[in-house]
Every structure is written in structure tokens, then in C-alpha cells.
N, C-alpha and C positions, 0 to 999 in steps of 0.2 A: 596602016599608016598615020591614021589620025591620032593614035595613042602617042606615037613618036613627036608629033608636032605640038600635041599639048604639053608633052614632057619638056620639050624645048621652049617653049612658051613660059611654062612654071619655072624653068630653070634661069630664063632670062630675068623673070620679075625677082625670083631668089637672090640672083646676083645683085639687082639694083637694091632691094633692101639691106644686103650685105654693105653696099657702098653707103647707103643712107645710115646705117648704124656706125661705120667708121666715122663718116662724117661728124654724126651728133657726138661721139666720143671724143673728136678733136676739137670740139667747142670748148671754150674757157669753163663755160658753166652747162654743163650736160642736163638735159632733161630727162630725168630719170623715169618719168611716166612716158615720155614719147620712145625711150629707148626699149622699156619693156613693151609696148604696144608693137613696134618694129620687130623686135626679137620674136614677139607671139605669132606675128603674120608670117615670118621667115620660116619658122618651124611648121606651122601649117601647110606652107607650100611644101616644104621638105617631105612631109607625111603625105602629102597627096601624091608628089612624085614617084615617092616609094609604092604607094598603093598601086598606082599605075603599072610602075616597073614589075610589080608581082603579079599582075593578072596575066591569066594564060593567053597566049597570042592565037 
């Protein structure tokens, strides 16, 4: 059960980062460094979720 809760938590953070990326892209002068950092964090969360999902139950 703890693994599923962790995946949900990571999914929520992943969604928040996705929203932050969209907000940054909608700004008139997007900060490319910030975008790159947000995308890197989002990818790291995705990889962690996939690793948790692939673990034997």
C-alpha cells in the first residue's frame, strides 16, 4: 500500500510541475533556464514512478 501512496504523491507533484511548465510557457518572456529545470524535475519524477511501478509486489 505504501508504494501506491508514494506513486500518487509523485503523480501529484508531476502534475504540479506540468502546470508550472505550462504557466512558464504562457509568459511573454519565458525563462529557458527555469523551463529546463522544471522539465528535468518532471522527468525525474516520471522515472521514479515508473521504477516503483515495475517493482514486484
